[in-house]
Biopython code that builds the backbone (N, CA, C, O; Angstrom):
import numpy as np
from Bio.PDB.StructureBuilder import StructureBuilder

atoms = [
    (1, "UNK", "N", (-45.098, -5.210, -9.455)),
    (1, "UNK", "CA", (-45.371, -4.257, -10.514)),
    (1, "UNK", "C", (-45.669, -2.903, -9.859)),
    (1, "UNK", "O", (-46.423, -2.822, -8.889)),
    (2, "UNK", "N", (-45.091, -1.890, -10.383)),
    (2, "UNK", "CA", (-45.242, -0.545, -9.839)),
    (2, "UNK", "C", (-46.700, -0.090, -9.875)),
    (2, "UNK", "O", (-47.332, -0.105, -10.931)),
    (3, "UNK", "N", (-47.231, 0.312, -8.725)),
    (3, "UNK", "CA", (-48.589, 0.813, -8.659)),
    (3, "UNK", "C", (-49.655, -0.256, -8.521)),
    (3, "UNK", "O", (-50.843, 0.062, -8.578)),
    (4, "UNK", "N", (-49.268, -1.525, -8.339)),
    (4, "UNK", "CA", (-50.232, -2.614, -8.210)),
    (4, "UNK", "C", (-50.600, -2.812, -6.746)),
    (4, "UNK", "O", (-49.718, -2.874, -5.889)),
    (5, "UNK", "N", (-51.889, -2.911, -6.452)),
    (5, "UNK", "CA", (-52.355, -3.166, -5.093)),
    (5, "UNK", "C", (-52.611, -4.670, -4.953)),
    (5, "UNK", "O", (-53.465, -5.227, -5.644)),
    (6, "UNK", "N", (-51.875, -5.314, -4.065)),
    (6, "UNK", "CA", (-52.037, -6.749, -3.856)),
    (6, "UNK", "C", (-53.331, -7.029, -3.093)),
    (6, "UNK", "O", (-53.959, -6.118, -2.552)),
    (7, "UNK", "N", (-53.714, -8.299, -3.059)),
    (7, "UNK", "CA", (-54.922, -8.697, -2.339)),
    (7, "UNK", "C", (-54.794, -8.394, -0.847)),
    (7, "UNK", "O", (-55.765, -7.983, -0.212)),
    (8, "UNK", "N", (-53.615, -8.592, -0.294)),
    (8, "UNK", "CA", (-53.392, -8.317, 1.124)),
    (8, "UNK", "C", (-53.559, -6.818, 1.409)),
    (8, "UNK", "O", (-54.208, -6.437, 2.384)),
    (9, "UNK", "N", (-52.970, -5.973, 0.554)),
    (9, "UNK", "CA", (-53.115, -4.519, 0.713)),
    (9, "UNK", "C", (-54.574, -4.089, 0.562)),
    (9, "UNK", "O", (-55.063, -3.242, 1.309)),
    (10, "UNK", "N", (-55.261, -4.686, -0.415)),
    (10, "UNK", "CA", (-56.665, -4.340, -0.649)),
    (10, "UNK", "C", (-57.508, -4.701, 0.571)),
    (10, "UNK", "O", (-58.352, -3.915, 1.000)),
    (11, "UNK", "N", (-57.283, -5.871, 1.120)),
    (11, "UNK", "CA", (-58.038, -6.297, 2.302)),
    (11, "UNK", "C", (-57.755, -5.381, 3.489)),
    (11, "UNK", "O", (-58.664, -5.046, 4.248)),
    (12, "UNK", "N", (-56.489, -4.973, 3.652)),
    (12, "UNK", "CA", (-56.121, -4.049, 4.732)),
    (12, "UNK", "C", (-56.765, -2.671, 4.550)),
    (12, "UNK", "O", (-57.006, -1.962, 5.527)),
    (13, "UNK", "N", (-57.043, -2.294, 3.298)),
    (13, "UNK", "CA", (-57.679, -1.005, 3.007)),
    (13, "UNK", "C", (-59.205, -1.083, 3.026)),
    (13, "UNK", "O", (-59.878, -0.097, 2.726)),
    (14, "UNK", "N", (-59.755, -2.243, 3.374)),
    (14, "UNK", "CA", (-61.198, -2.373, 3.515)),
    (14, "UNK", "C", (-61.942, -2.934, 2.318)),
    (14, "UNK", "O", (-63.170, -3.018, 2.350)),
    (15, "UNK", "N", (-61.241, -3.319, 1.271)),
    (15, "UNK", "CA", (-61.899, -3.907, 0.105)),
    (15, "UNK", "C", (-62.256, -5.356, 0.409)),
    (15, "UNK", "O", (-61.517, -6.052, 1.105)),
    (16, "UNK", "N", (-63.395, -5.807, -0.115)),
    (16, "UNK", "CA", (-63.898, -7.140, 0.217)),
    (16, "UNK", "C", (-63.959, -8.096, -0.967)),
    (16, "UNK", "O", (-63.942, -9.311, -0.771)),
    (17, "UNK", "N", (-64.029, -7.575, -2.195)),
    (17, "UNK", "CA", (-64.230, -8.430, -3.356)),
    (17, "UNK", "C", (-63.359, -8.030, -4.539)),
    (17, "UNK", "O", (-62.931, -6.883, -4.670)),
    (18, "UNK", "N", (-63.110, -9.024, -5.402)),
    (18, "UNK", "CA", (-62.552, -8.770, -6.721)),
    (18, "UNK", "C", (-63.712, -8.263, -7.576)),
    (18, "UNK", "O", (-64.872, -8.531, -7.263)),
    (19, "UNK", "N", (-63.417, -7.549, -8.629)),
    (19, "UNK", "CA", (-64.467, -7.104, -9.527)),
    (19, "UNK", "C", (-63.879, -6.591, -10.823)),
    (19, "UNK", "O", (-62.666, -6.616, -11.028)),
    (20, "UNK", "N", (-64.761, -6.123, -11.697)),
    (20, "UNK", "CA", (-64.291, -5.527, -12.945)),
    (20, "UNK", "C", (-65.309, -4.500, -13.425)),
    (20, "UNK", "O", (-66.486, -4.534, -13.065)),
    (21, "UNK", "N", (-64.819, -3.607, -14.232)),
    (21, "UNK", "CA", (-65.639, -2.564, -14.837)),
    (21, "UNK", "C", (-65.262, -2.508, -16.304)),
    (21, "UNK", "O", (-64.205, -1.982, -16.654)),
    (22, "UNK", "N", (-66.111, -3.043, -17.163)),
    (22, "UNK", "CA", (-65.820, -3.167, -18.594)),
    (22, "UNK", "C", (-64.445, -3.793, -18.829)),
    (22, "UNK", "O", (-63.687, -3.339, -19.687)),
    (23, "UNK", "N", (-64.133, -4.833, -18.064)),
    (23, "UNK", "CA", (-62.883, -5.567, -18.221)),
    (23, "UNK", "C", (-61.704, -5.014, -17.449)),
    (23, "UNK", "O", (-60.631, -5.617, -17.460)),
    (24, "UNK", "N", (-61.868, -3.888, -16.783)),
    (24, "UNK", "CA", (-60.797, -3.296, -15.991)),
    (24, "UNK", "C", (-60.828, -3.944, -14.603)),
    (24, "UNK", "O", (-61.810, -3.781, -13.879)),
    (25, "UNK", "N", (-59.782, -4.670, -14.217)),
    (25, "UNK", "CA", (-59.797, -5.341, -12.914)),
    (25, "UNK", "C", (-59.747, -4.336, -11.768)),
    (25, "UNK", "O", (-58.968, -3.383, -11.791)),
    (26, "UNK", "N", (-60.594, -4.567, -10.768)),
    (26, "UNK", "CA", (-60.650, -3.634, -9.647)),
    (26, "UNK", "C", (-60.976, -4.356, -8.345)),
    (26, "UNK", "O", (-61.400, -5.511, -8.330)),
    (27, "UNK", "N", (-60.760, -3.628, -7.254)),
    (27, "UNK", "CA", (-61.132, -4.069, -5.912)),
    (27, "UNK", "C", (-62.407, -3.339, -5.552)),
    (27, "UNK", "O", (-62.565, -2.161, -5.875)),
    (28, "UNK", "N", (-63.331, -4.036, -4.875)),
    (28, "UNK", "CA", (-64.609, -3.433, -4.519)),
    (28, "UNK", "C", (-64.876, -3.644, -3.032)),
    (28, "UNK", "O", (-64.663, -4.733, -2.500)),
    (29, "UNK", "N", (-65.344, -2.591, -2.369)),
    (29, "UNK", "CA", (-65.784, -2.669, -0.976)),
    (29, "UNK", "C", (-67.283, -2.408, -0.963)),
    (29, "UNK", "O", (-67.739, -1.344, -1.381)),
    (30, "UNK", "N", (-68.045, -3.379, -0.485)),
    (30, "UNK", "CA", (-69.504, -3.266, -0.521)),
    (30, "UNK", "C", (-70.118, -2.970, 0.839)),
    (30, "UNK", "O", (-71.296, -2.621, 0.911)),
    (31, "UNK", "N", (-69.366, -3.098, 1.903)),
    (31, "UNK", "CA", (-69.945, -2.999, 3.244)),
    (31, "UNK", "C", (-70.300, -1.572, 3.645)),
    (31, "UNK", "O", (-71.370, -1.360, 4.216)),
    (32, "UNK", "N", (-69.471, -0.611, 3.380)),
    (32, "UNK", "CA", (-69.728, 0.786, 3.740)),
    (32, "UNK", "C", (-69.954, 1.587, 2.464)),
    (32, "UNK", "O", (-69.059, 2.284, 1.986)),
    (33, "UNK", "N", (-71.152, 1.477, 1.925)),
    (33, "UNK", "CA", (-71.420, 2.127, 0.651)),
    (33, "UNK", "C", (-70.872, 1.271, -0.475)),
    (33, "UNK", "O", (-70.994, 0.047, -0.437)),
    (34, "UNK", "N", (-70.282, 1.887, -1.458)),
    (34, "UNK", "CA", (-69.715, 1.156, -2.593)),
    (34, "UNK", "C", (-68.440, 1.867, -3.002)),
    (34, "UNK", "O", (-68.491, 2.934, -3.613)),
    (35, "UNK", "N", (-67.304, 1.286, -2.672)),
    (35, "UNK", "CA", (-66.010, 1.896, -2.955)),
    (35, "UNK", "C", (-65.277, 1.010, -3.959)),
    (35, "UNK", "O", (-65.273, -0.214, -3.829)),
    (36, "UNK", "N", (-64.658, 1.635, -4.960)),
    (36, "UNK", "CA", (-63.961, 0.900, -6.009)),
    (36, "UNK", "C", (-62.589, 1.513, -6.244)),
    (36, "UNK", "O", (-62.430, 2.733, -6.219)),
    (37, "UNK", "N", (-61.596, 0.651, -6.473)),
    (37, "UNK", "CA", (-60.258, 1.095, -6.877)),
    (37, "UNK", "C", (-59.704, 0.079, -7.864)),
    (37, "UNK", "O", (-59.904, -1.125, -7.704)),
    (38, "UNK", "N", (-59.018, 0.559, -8.867)),
    (38, "UNK", "CA", (-58.416, -0.373, -9.819)),
    (38, "UNK", "C", (-57.261, -1.101, -9.151)),
    (38, "UNK", "O", (-56.640, -0.591, -8.218)),
    (39, "UNK", "N", (-56.989, -2.291, -9.642)),
    (39, "UNK", "CA", (-55.902, -3.084, -9.061)),
    (39, "UNK", "C", (-54.539, -2.500, -9.423)),
    (39, "UNK", "O", (-53.573, -2.658, -8.677)),
    (40, "UNK", "N", (-54.465, -1.834, -10.557)),
    (40, "UNK", "CA", (-53.216, -1.226, -11.010)),
    (40, "UNK", "C", (-53.477, 0.256, -11.228)),
    (40, "UNK", "O", (-54.341, 0.621, -12.026)),
    (41, "UNK", "N", (-52.746, 1.112, -10.532)),
    (41, "UNK", "CA", (-52.998, 2.557, -10.485)),
    (41, "UNK", "C", (-53.160, 3.238, -11.859)),
    (41, "UNK", "O", (-54.059, 4.067, -12.002)),
    (42, "UNK", "N", (-52.334, 2.927, -12.873)),
    (42, "UNK", "CA", (-52.510, 3.604, -14.165)),
    (42, "UNK", "C", (-53.870, 3.340, -14.830)),
    (42, "UNK", "O", (-54.276, 4.092, -15.717)),
    (43, "UNK", "N", (-54.569, 2.289, -14.414)),
    (43, "UNK", "CA", (-55.882, 1.986, -14.993)),
    (43, "UNK", "C", (-56.964, 2.947, -14.507)),
    (43, "UNK", "O", (-58.063, 2.958, -15.061)),
    (44, "UNK", "N", (-56.675, 3.759, -13.477)),
    (44, "UNK", "CA", (-57.641, 4.746, -12.989)),
    (44, "UNK", "C", (-58.034, 5.726, -14.099)),
    (44, "UNK", "O", (-59.196, 6.121, -14.201)),
    (45, "UNK", "N", (-57.069, 6.112, -14.921)),
    (45, "UNK", "CA", (-57.367, 7.020, -16.034)),
    (45, "UNK", "C", (-58.322, 6.360, -17.018)),
    (45, "UNK", "O", (-59.283, 6.989, -17.462)),
    (46, "UNK", "N", (-58.072, 5.110, -17.360)),
    (46, "UNK", "CA", (-58.956, 4.391, -18.270)),
    (46, "UNK", "C", (-60.351, 4.243, -17.671)),
    (46, "UNK", "O", (-61.351, 4.369, -18.378)),
    (47, "UNK", "N", (-60.418, 3.974, -16.364)),
    (47, "UNK", "CA", (-61.719, 3.854, -15.703)),
    (47, "UNK", "C", (-62.473, 5.181, -15.748)),
    (47, "UNK", "O", (-63.685, 5.193, -15.965)),
    (48, "UNK", "N", (-61.781, 6.282, -15.549)),
    (48, "UNK", "CA", (-62.420, 7.600, -15.618)),
    (48, "UNK", "C", (-62.968, 7.879, -17.012)),
    (48, "UNK", "O", (-64.062, 8.425, -17.154)),
    (49, "UNK", "N", (-62.219, 7.511, -18.029)),
    (49, "UNK", "CA", (-62.684, 7.689, -19.411)),
    (49, "UNK", "C", (-63.927, 6.840, -19.664)),
    (49, "UNK", "O", (-64.873, 7.296, -20.306)),
    (50, "UNK", "N", (-63.925, 5.606, -19.162)),
    (50, "UNK", "CA", (-65.089, 4.731, -19.325)),
    (50, "UNK", "C", (-66.314, 5.300, -18.610)),
    (50, "UNK", "O", (-67.431, 5.185, -19.115)),
    (51, "UNK", "N", (-66.118, 5.913, -17.440)),
    (51, "UNK", "CA", (-67.235, 6.550, -16.727)),
    (51, "UNK", "C", (-67.867, 7.641, -17.588)),
    (51, "UNK", "O", (-69.091, 7.731, -17.685)),
    (52, "UNK", "N", (-67.037, 8.460, -18.205)),
    (52, "UNK", "CA", (-67.539, 9.562, -19.032)),
    (52, "UNK", "C", (-68.278, 9.019, -20.253)),
    (52, "UNK", "O", (-69.375, 9.477, -20.571)),
    (53, "UNK", "N", (-67.680, 8.044, -20.934)),
    (53, "UNK", "CA", (-68.313, 7.468, -22.122)),
    (53, "UNK", "C", (-69.638, 6.810, -21.748)),
    (53, "UNK", "O", (-70.641, 6.981, -22.441)),
    (54, "UNK", "N", (-69.634, 6.056, -20.645)),
    (54, "UNK", "CA", (-70.863, 5.390, -20.219)),
    (54, "UNK", "C", (-71.965, 6.394, -19.891)),
    (54, "UNK", "O", (-73.118, 6.183, -20.267)),
    (55, "UNK", "N", (-71.632, 7.471, -19.201)),
    (55, "UNK", "CA", (-72.651, 8.468, -18.855)),
    (55, "UNK", "C", (-73.166, 9.202, -20.093)),
    (55, "UNK", "O", (-74.350, 9.533, -20.164)),
    (56, "UNK", "N", (-72.294, 9.459, -21.066)),
    (56, "UNK", "CA", (-72.744, 10.092, -22.309)),
    (56, "UNK", "C", (-73.696, 9.193, -23.090)),
    (56, "UNK", "O", (-74.724, 9.649, -23.591)),
    (57, "UNK", "N", (-73.348, 7.916, -23.189)),
    (57, "UNK", "CA", (-74.209, 6.972, -23.911)),
    (57, "UNK", "C", (-75.542, 6.817, -23.190)),
    (57, "UNK", "O", (-76.599, 6.829, -23.819)),
    (58, "UNK", "N", (-75.488, 6.670, -21.859)),
    (58, "UNK", "CA", (-76.722, 6.495, -21.090)),
    (58, "UNK", "C", (-77.633, 7.717, -21.203)),
    (58, "UNK", "O", (-78.844, 7.574, -21.369)),
    (59, "UNK", "N", (-77.059, 8.913, -21.113)),
    (59, "UNK", "CA", (-77.900, 10.116, -21.184)),
    (59, "UNK", "C", (-78.442, 10.356, -22.588)),
    (59, "UNK", "O", (-79.488, 10.986, -22.747)),
    (60, "UNK", "N", (-77.748, 9.863, -23.601)),
    (60, "UNK", "CA", (-78.204, 10.034, -24.978)),
    (60, "UNK", "C", (-79.293, 9.030, -25.345)),
    (60, "UNK", "O", (-80.337, 9.400, -25.882)),
    (61, "UNK", "N", (-79.037, 7.746, -25.047)),
    (61, "UNK", "CA", (-79.955, 6.697, -25.480)),
    (61, "UNK", "C", (-80.987, 6.288, -24.425)),
    (61, "UNK", "O", (-82.036, 5.742, -24.765)),
    (62, "UNK", "N", (-80.696, 6.547, -23.161)),
    (62, "UNK", "CA", (-81.603, 6.165, -22.075)),
    (62, "UNK", "C", (-81.789, 7.338, -21.110)),
    (62, "UNK", "O", (-81.426, 7.225, -19.939)),
    (63, "UNK", "N", (-82.341, 8.450, -21.568)),
    (63, "UNK", "CA", (-82.416, 9.653, -20.735)),
    (63, "UNK", "C", (-83.314, 9.519, -19.498)),
    (63, "UNK", "O", (-83.140, 10.268, -18.537)),
    (64, "UNK", "N", (-84.258, 8.591, -19.504)),
    (64, "UNK", "CA", (-85.179, 8.456, -18.384)),
    (64, "UNK", "C", (-84.699, 7.469, -17.314)),
    (64, "UNK", "O", (-85.298, 7.381, -16.242)),
    (65, "UNK", "N", (-83.637, 6.737, -17.596)),
    (65, "UNK", "CA", (-83.105, 5.790, -16.616)),
    (65, "UNK", "C", (-82.286, 6.513, -15.558)),
    (65, "UNK", "O", (-81.682, 7.552, -15.822)),
    (66, "UNK", "N", (-82.277, 5.950, -14.360)),
    (66, "UNK", "CA", (-81.452, 6.521, -13.303)),
    (66, "UNK", "C", (-79.988, 6.232, -13.593)),
    (66, "UNK", "O", (-79.675, 5.184, -14.159)),
    (67, "UNK", "N", (-79.075, 7.142, -13.218)),
    (67, "UNK", "CA", (-77.655, 6.914, -13.467)),
    (67, "UNK", "C", (-77.133, 5.730, -12.647)),
    (67, "UNK", "O", (-77.507, 5.551, -11.488)),
    (68, "UNK", "N", (-76.273, 4.935, -13.262)),
    (68, "UNK", "CA", (-75.648, 3.816, -12.563)),
    (68, "UNK", "C", (-74.368, 3.435, -13.300)),
    (68, "UNK", "O", (-74.143, 3.850, -14.437)),
    (69, "UNK", "N", (-73.542, 2.643, -12.640)),
    (69, "UNK", "CA", (-72.320, 2.134, -13.250)),
    (69, "UNK", "C", (-72.411, 0.622, -13.341)),
    (69, "UNK", "O", (-73.048, -0.007, -12.496)),
    (70, "UNK", "N", (-71.801, 0.037, -14.329)),
    (70, "UNK", "CA", (-71.900, -1.403, -14.593)),
    (70, "UNK", "C", (-70.670, -2.144, -14.063)),
    (70, "UNK", "O", (-69.735, -2.425, -14.812)),
    (71, "UNK", "N", (-70.682, -2.450, -12.794)),
    (71, "UNK", "CA", (-69.582, -3.199, -12.176)),
    (71, "UNK", "C", (-69.958, -4.666, -12.073)),
    (71, "UNK", "O", (-71.116, -4.996, -11.819)),
    (72, "UNK", "N", (-68.991, -5.541, -12.267)),
    (72, "UNK", "CA", (-69.179, -6.976, -12.053)),
    (72, "UNK", "C", (-68.536, -7.318, -10.718)),
    (72, "UNK", "O", (-67.337, -7.109, -10.531)),
    (73, "UNK", "N", (-69.322, -7.840, -9.796)),
    (73, "UNK", "CA", (-68.816, -8.221, -8.483)),
    (73, "UNK", "C", (-68.297, -9.640, -8.565)),
    (73, "UNK", "O", (-69.020, -10.555, -8.957)),
    (74, "UNK", "N", (-67.029, -9.821, -8.191)),
    (74, "UNK", "CA", (-66.399, -11.130, -8.261)),
    (74, "UNK", "C", (-66.304, -11.815, -6.924)),
    (74, "UNK", "O", (-67.072, -11.527, -6.006)),
    (75, "UNK", "N", (-65.353, -12.728, -6.819)),
    (75, "UNK", "CA", (-65.154, -13.499, -5.600)),
    (75, "UNK", "C", (-64.670, -12.641, -4.461)),
    (75, "UNK", "O", (-64.111, -11.562, -4.657)),
    (76, "UNK", "N", (-64.895, -13.146, -3.268)),
    (76, "UNK", "CA", (-64.410, -12.479, -2.076)),
    (76, "UNK", "C", (-62.880, -12.596, -2.009)),
    (76, "UNK", "O", (-62.315, -13.602, -2.438)),
    (77, "UNK", "N", (-62.227, -11.586, -1.480)),
    (77, "UNK", "CA", (-60.772, -11.608, -1.319)),
    (77, "UNK", "C", (-60.436, -12.586, -0.205)),
    (77, "UNK", "O", (-61.004, -12.512, 0.885)),
    (78, "UNK", "N", (-59.521, -13.495, -0.474)),
    (78, "UNK", "CA", (-59.137, -14.485, 0.541)),
    (78, "UNK", "C", (-57.834, -14.153, 1.190)),
    (78, "UNK", "O", (-57.374, -14.888, 2.064)),
]
sb = StructureBuilder()
sb.init_structure("model")
sb.init_model(0)
sb.init_chain("A")
sb.init_seg("    ")
for serial, (resi, resn, name, xyz) in enumerate(atoms, 1):
    if name == "N":
        sb.init_residue(resn, " ", resi, " ")
    sb.init_atom(name, np.array(xyz, "f"), 0.0, 1.0, " ", f" {name:<3s}", serial, name[0])
structure = sb.get_structure()
């Protein structure tokens, strides 16, 4: 599929785990900070929109909480 990063490519790029962000499948690297990339390139736009919506909701309803993103860490890439 055009723009899809395979597990082998993800591992070669330093990603260590499968994950998701509000149902958007992504690759996650936890060892050197926290790096995330969607598994399919066109989903980056959707992820960016979700970041904006999440930050707006958090700042409106939870103004005293520290900013964070809600990622689900999945299995390790084999």
